[in-house]
N, C-alpha and C positions, 0 to 999 in steps of 0.2 A: 721314329714312331710313325706308323701309318695313320693317315687321317681318313677314316671311313665312317659312314653313317651307321648308327646302331640304335636299338630300342632299349631303354632302361625302365624298370618298374620300381617306383619309390612310394613309400607310405608317409603321409603327413596328416597332421590334425589342423583343422581350421574351424572357426565359428561362422556359421551361415545363418543369417537372420532372415527368416521369411517375412513377407509383408505383414502377416498377422502378428508375429512376435515384435516387429518394429512398432506396430500400433499399440501393443501392450505396454511397451516402454513409454510411448508418447502419452497414453491415457493416464498413466500413473503420475506423470509430471504436470498434467493440465490442471488449471484452476477450475472453479465451478462454471464460470461463463465459457471458458474455452472448451470444457467437456461437453457442455450443451451444444455448442456449435459443431463439434466433431461428431456427436451422435446424430444431429440433424443432417449432416452430410452423408452419413451412412444410411439413414432412413431414406434419403433421396435416391441413393444408388440401389438399395435392396428392397424390392416390393414386398418381401416377407416380413420386414420390420415395420412395426406400427407404433407410432407415438400415441400414448393414451394420457390425456390431461387429467383424468380422474383417478389414475392409479399410479403406483410407484414401483420401481424396480425392486424385486424381492431379493433379500439377502439369503443366500443358500446357507445350510447348516455349517457352522464353523468347523474347520478342519485344523485343529491345533497340532496334529502330528505331521502335517505337511507344511511346506514353505510357501504356499499360496502363489502369488505372482512370481516370486523368485523361481519356483519350480517350473512354472509355465515358460519363463524366459530361458531356463536352462535346458529343459527337455522338449519343449515345443509340443506338449501334450494338449490335444483339443478336448473340449468337454464331451462327455459321453452321457447317454441316458436322457431321459425326458427332463428338460429344463423348465417346463411349464410349472406354474404354481397355482394353488387354489386361493384366489384372492378373497374368497368369502370365509376361509377358515378362521377360527378364533385364534389360532396360534400365529397367524400372520401379523407382524408388528407394523402398524401404519405410523411411521414417523411423520410429523407435520409441524407446521409453524407454531401450533399451539403448544407442542412439547418444548419448543425452543424458547418460550418466554420472549416473544418478539418485543415486548416493552423494554426488555433489558438490552436486546441486541441492536435494535434499529438505530439508536444513536451512539453505539459504542464504536470507537475507533481503536486503532492499534495502541494498546497500552492504556486506554481510558478506563475509568472505573465503571463498574456496573453493579447492579443489585439484583435481588431476587424479587420475583413477582408472583402473582397468583396464577399465571398461565391461562387466563381467561381470554386473551386476545389471540386470534387465529391468523393474523396478518400484520405486517409492519404498518407503521403509521403512514397513512397516505399523504400526509403533508410533506414527506420526504420527496415525493414525486411531483411537486407543484411546478407549474410552468415557470421557465426561466425569465428573468426580467430583461429590460433593455440593456444593450451593451453601451459602452462609453461613446462609441461613434454614433450610435442611434440617438442617444440622449443629446449629444451636442448638435447633431444635424437638425434635430427638431427645433432647437433654440435658434440655430442660424436661419431656418426658414421663417421663424416668427419675427425676427428682429432685423434681418438684412435682406437686400435685394440687389439685383443686377450683378455687376462685376464683383462687388464686395461679398455677395453671397457665394459666388463661384470660388473666389479665392479662399474664403473661410472654409468651404467644404474640402478644398485641397489640403488646407492646414490640418483640419480635423482628421482626415484620413491618414495623415503622416504622423499622428501621435502614437506613442507606444502605449502599452497596457497601463503604465503608471500615470499617463497624461502628459508626458514630456514631449516636446518637439525636438526630434533628433536630427532632422534634415536642416541643412544650412539655409537660412532665409534668402540669401542672395542667389544661391544656386536654384532655389525654387522659383524665384522671380524670373531668372533667365530662362528656365525651362518653360514657364508659362507665357513668356514674352510680355511681361508687365514691369513697370518701374518698381524699384525696391520700396519706395515710399508707400505705394499702394499695398504691397505685401505687409509692411509694418502696420498700416492702418487695419488691415484684416486681422493680423495677429492680435492687435490690441483689442479688437472686438471679441475674438475668441477668448481672450484672457478675462473678459468680463462675464463669461458664461459660468454656469454652475456645473460642477463644483469649483469653488474658488481655488486657483492654483494651476488649473489645466492650461496648457499652451506655454508653460515655462520652459526655458532652455537649459536651466540647471537648478540645483537645489536652492541656491540663494534667491534666484528670481521667484521660485515657487513660494518660498517663505515670505518674501517681500510682498507678493500679491495678496497673501492671506493677512499679512499685517496691515496693509492698506485697507482691506475690506473691514477689518476690525477697528480701524481708525487708531492704530498703534504705531504707525510708521513715522516716528519722529527722528530727528538727527541721531539721537543716542541709539535707538533701535537699528537704524540704518547702518551705523558703524559696526554694531554687533553682528548683523547679518553679513556684512562684507568680510567678516573675519571668523566665519564658522569653523575654519580649520583649527584656529586656536582653541575654540570651544571643544572641538573633538579631542584635542590633546590635553584638555583639562587645565590650560594655562589661564586660570581665572584672574590672577593678579595683573597679568599683562593686558587682558581684555578690559579690566577696570580702568587702567591708565589710558588705553585707546579711546574708550567710550566716555571717559571723565565721569564715572559713576561710582557711588559708594557701594558698600557691600549689600545694603538693602535693595537699592535700585537694580543692581546686577542680578540679585536673586529673583526679583520680580520679572525681569526681562527673560531670564532663562526659563522661568516657570511658564511665561507666555509662549516662548518658542516650543516648549514641550507639548503644548496644546494644539499646535498646527500639524497638519497632515503632510508628510514629505512625499507621499504618493497618492494624490487625490483620485487618480483614475482607478485605483484598486477596488473601490467600493462597488464598481460595476463589473468586476471580474466574475466570470461564471465558473463554478466548480462542477465540471462535468464528470468528475471521477465517481464511479458508482460506489455506494456504501459497501463496506466490507461485510460479507456474509460468512459466518464461521462454518467450517466443515464438521467440527466436533463440539460437543457441549460437555462440560464437567460440572457435576453437582455433588454436594456433600450429602451423604446418606448415613444411615445407622451403621452400615458395614464399611464405611470409609468413603472414598471418592468413586463416583459412578461416571463413566464416560460413554457417550453414545454418538452415533452418526446423525448429522442433521439431514434427515430424509427429505425435507422440503426443498433441498438444493439439487437432488438427484434428478436426472432426466427420466421421464416416463417412457418406457419402452416395452413392447410385447412382440413375441413371434406369432404371426398370424397363421396358425395351423390350419384353419379352415380354408384360407385362400390357397395354401400349399396343397391341400388335398384336392381342391377343385382344379388347380393347374395340373396336378399329377394325373388326374383322370382324363383331362383333355389331351395331354401329351401321349398317354397310353393308347388312346383311341386313334392316334395318327400313325401307329405302327413304326417301322424302322426309319421312316423319313424324319422322325422327331428325336433321333438319338442325341443330336446336339442340344436340343432344348431340354431333354431329360438331364444331360450332364450339367447344363447351366442351372437348372432348378436344384439339383443336388448340391452344387457349390453354393448357391444362394442360401439354402437351409443350413449348411455347415457354417458359413460365415455369420449368419444370424445367431446361431447357437453359440458360436465362439465369442461373439461380441457380448452377448448376455453374460457368459461366463467371465469374460475379461472385466466387465464392469463390476460384477460381484466380487471378484478377487481384488480389484482396485480398492473397493470400500473396506474389505476385510483387512487388507494390508495397512491402510491408513488408520483403521481402528486399533489394530495391534500395536502399531508404532505409537499412537496416541496413548494407549493404556500404559505402555512401558515408560513413556516420558512422564506421565502423571505419577507413576509409582516411584520413579527415581527422583523426581522434583517435588515430592509431596510437601516438603517444607515451604516451598513457594506459595502453594495454595492455602497454607495455614498461616504463615507468618509474613509473606510478602517477598519482595525482590531481594531483601537482605539475606534470605535463606536459600537462594539459588546456589547450586553446587556445580563444579565443572562437569561437563558432559560432552561426549563425542559421539559421532554417528556410529563408530565401531562398537562402542559399548552396547548401544541399542540393538545393532545388527546381530551381535553375538548372542544376546539374550533371547531374541525371538527367532533366531535361526535363519536369517536371510543375509544377502550380500550388503555390504556397506552402501553401494550405489543405489540399491533398492530403497534404503532408508532415506538417502538424499533425495531421491525422486518423490518419495511419499511425503516429505516435509516441505517441498518447494511449492510456494503459492497456496499453502494450506493454513487455516486459522483455527484457533481454539478459543472458545468463549467460556469464561468462568465468572465467579462473583467479583473478581478483581479487574475484569475488562476483557478485551479481545486481543489476542497475541498471535503472531505468526509462530508456527511450530519451530522454525529456525531460531526463534528468540531463546529457546531453552537450551540451545547448544552453544557453549562458549568455553574458552580456555580458562585456566585457573590460576590463582595466586596462592602461594603457600600461606597457611593459617595455623596458628598455634593451637587453636581449639578444634581443629578438624583434620582428620587424616587425609581426606580427599582435597583439602584446600578450599578456596573460596572462588566462586564464579566471578568473572570479570564484570558482569552486570551488577553483582552484589557489591563489589568494590566501588563501582561508579556511583551506586546509590549512597554509599557511606561518604564518598567525597562530596557529593552534592549536598548531603545533609549537613556536613561540617561547614561548607561554604555558606549555605543558607542561614546557618546559625551564628556566623561570625559577626562581631560588633563592628560598627562603623569606624571606630578608632583603633581597631585591632584586626586588620585584614590579614588573613592567613596566607603565608607564602607556601610554595610547594614543599620546601624543607620542613616547615611546621606541619603540613598535612601528613608528610611521611611519618613524623614522630607521633602524631595523634593516632594514625592508623596502626602503627606498630604497638601502641599501648592497647589497642583493641584486638591485638593478636593477628594482625595482617602484615606479613613481611613483604614489603613492596619497595621498589626503587623509585627515586625521584623522577627519572625520565618516564617511568610508567604512569606516575601520577599526572605528569604534564600531558602525556598522550591521552589518558582517559578524560582529563579536564577539557582539553581541546575538542575531543570527540563529542562531548556534551554541549559544546558551544559556550563554555564558560571562559571568560578572559583571565589573564594572569593577575597576580596581586596588584601590579601597577595599574593595569587597566581597570580593575574593580575599584581601586582607590580613586582614580580619576572620575569614574562614573558616580561614586558616592559624593565626591566634591561638587559635581555638576548638579546632582539632584538636591543638594542642600542638606 
């Protein structure tokens, strides 16, 4: 066979993602805060885009016959026609914080309860944005400056800066003394001074020392309490009888000491912890109306954006006056206008896709909004995707970092998608979240002298029409942070 160069013509198919289509995918996945940052970046790059704090992005007429964002991602079709809207028209719907019942939303967390309000407030409670208090280090440093001086003050500051968020000293005291070039005894004196600071218990090197410091402050550190604190591992295992022998205490004294221990703070530094996480702001609101459930977009979270047509016309006139020399500028201006129009269209399609997905979730999970978590049914992304005519990945993106607020609280959209467990009274089965709710209700209602084992929970659930295996019950119980029957029995014994 002769080896000679030749030319072959082949046909193949491949998916090419333009930068605009890549942004469409990214916009659909972004949360409210991330979307605002992305839009601000585009405004900084495109002079034809203008942020308008007094107006909101308009929602274009809904196209139920099309696939919205899914179609844009598949075909790469850019928006055509005039995308400007008449902001003064009566038909323009101005979503705002007033529509959202901020009194319900401001304090709602994921899964927290909420209620209905009169909608008279137009903004969240400003108390949520109050100035943060002092940190633990700042609080202790101030006390060191008031009560110590010289070398002791310097050593105390080093100890304070070595504390973790819970107030514990995690660095070895001897290594710290060597690093600072001072005798260990001086470090011990400085540590003793820090341990006298408020809150009581800071500067401890382990849990036993932290509890002992608080017991001394309360004048309860007698020999019996000292032996109890030295054997906290036995208390954690629920070995009360062995503790009574070690402490030489009767049942009443032991119960009093355990009750005293439960009143101490094992992490005294946490009272100064700052919670910098922003409050969850929902993307969708669900309300009950005469016609069923009404769902709408939270327009207050949308970035305000306009295409500045006047500036475009002015630039166009200036470029035209320059003749052929400004051909590059004319091409740049045309691209800027196309990109601005496309971004407006992409934002509009993003909101419509989220709304359509939310409407379908509310329709399929209507029992949850009426009866609660026990009425959740198994639901997959594919079910929603097939119903609204989009790809499964589009539904996944539309539900990522998106939240829904209803009378029962604020929930991530992903919360409504879960696997199922066979149920005798339902052809579709029962949602995993519904099963978890039933397990929790059974455990919460168990008697102190009749702790329910996993096998007993299986039997009770089967009587309720839920066909579930023991290992599944154990998995759901552990996922909810509920201990085994042995652990719960020990906890009941410790609490008295």
